[in-house]
C-alpha positions in Angstrom: 83.6 220.7 214.3 80.5 218.5 214.4 81.5 215.6 212.2 85.1 215.2 213.5 84.2 213.8 216.9 81.0 212.1 215.6 82.6 210.2 212.8 83.9 207.5 215.3 80.3 206.7 216.3 79.2 206.7 212.7 81.9 204.4 211.6 81.2 201.9 214.4 77.5 201.8 213.3 77.9 201.8 209.5 81.3 200.1 209.0 84.4 201.5 207.4 83.6 201.7 203.7 80.3 203.6 203.7 81.6 206.7 205.5 84.6 206.7 203.1 82.3 206.7 200.1 80.0 209.3 201.7 83.0 211.5 202.4 84.3 211.2 198.8 80.8 212.2 197.5 80.4 215.1 199.9 83.9 216.4 199.1 83.1 216.2 195.4 79.9 218.1 195.9 81.7 220.7 198.0 84.3 221.3 195.3 81.6 221.4 192.6 79.5 223.8 194.7 82.5 226.1 195.2 83.2 226.1 191.5 79.7 227.1 190.5 78.4 229.0 193.5 81.0 231.5 194.8 79.3 234.8 194.3 78.1 235.4 197.9 79.8 234.8 201.3 76.9 232.6 202.4 77.3 230.3 199.3 81.0 230.0 200.0 80.5 229.1 203.7 77.8 226.5 202.9 80.0 224.8 200.3 83.0 224.9 202.7 80.9 223.3 205.4 80.0 220.5 202.9 83.6 220.2 201.9 84.9 220.0 205.5 82.3 217.4 206.4 83.3 215.3 203.4 87.0 215.6 204.3 86.3 214.5 207.9 84.4 211.4 206.7 87.0 210.6 204.0 90.1 211.0 206.1 88.9 209.0 209.1 87.3 206.4 206.9 90.6 206.0 204.9 92.6 205.6 208.1 90.3 202.9 209.3 90.5 201.1 206.0 94.3 201.2 206.1 94.3 199.8 209.7 91.8 197.1 209.0 93.4 196.0 205.7 97.0 195.7 207.0 98.3 192.8 209.2 98.3 193.7 212.9 102.1 193.6 213.2 102.5 196.2 210.4 99.6 198.5 211.2 101.8 201.0 212.9 104.1 201.3 210.0 101.3 201.5 207.5 99.5 204.2 209.5 102.8 206.1 209.9 103.6 206.0 206.2 100.1 207.0 205.1 100.0 209.9 207.6 103.5 211.0 206.4 102.3 210.9 202.7 99.1 212.8 203.6 101.1 215.5 205.5 103.6 215.8 202.7 100.8 216.0 200.1 99.1 218.7 202.1 102.4 220.7 202.2 103.3 220.3 198.6 99.9 220.5 197.0 99.2 224.2 197.7 102.7 225.2 196.6 102.2 223.3 193.3 98.8 224.9 192.8 100.2 228.4 193.5 103.0 227.7 191.0 100.5 226.6 188.4 98.3 229.7 189.0 101.4 232.0 188.7 102.6 230.4 185.5 99.1 230.9 183.9 98.7 234.4 185.2 98.3 237.2 182.6 98.4 241.0 182.9 95.1 242.7 182.5 94.9 246.2 181.2 91.7 248.2 181.8 91.5 251.7 180.3 95.3 251.9 180.2 95.8 250.9 183.8 
């Protein structure tokens, strides 16, 4: 909630590429932190905070890179297609992850139960 509105000001001061790289690094650290430190609720919430800040930086930075890299007459089409692909990826990705997890699921028997 903090970085979402503030990212516009940060991008106007630092440019477009630096927040995108920072967002990618923060997202990576957030996922690595979740992988290694998930024993306590506090650890999970801190890692999810890092992850969400990284995703805010990366998504807004990527949209700005797309807008600045495309010709002005095609910027609306490019932004629409990239948003559509991002939304479809966000819809299909969790379903594919759930399928993968279900395929690799095994039954565990503890003391005959």
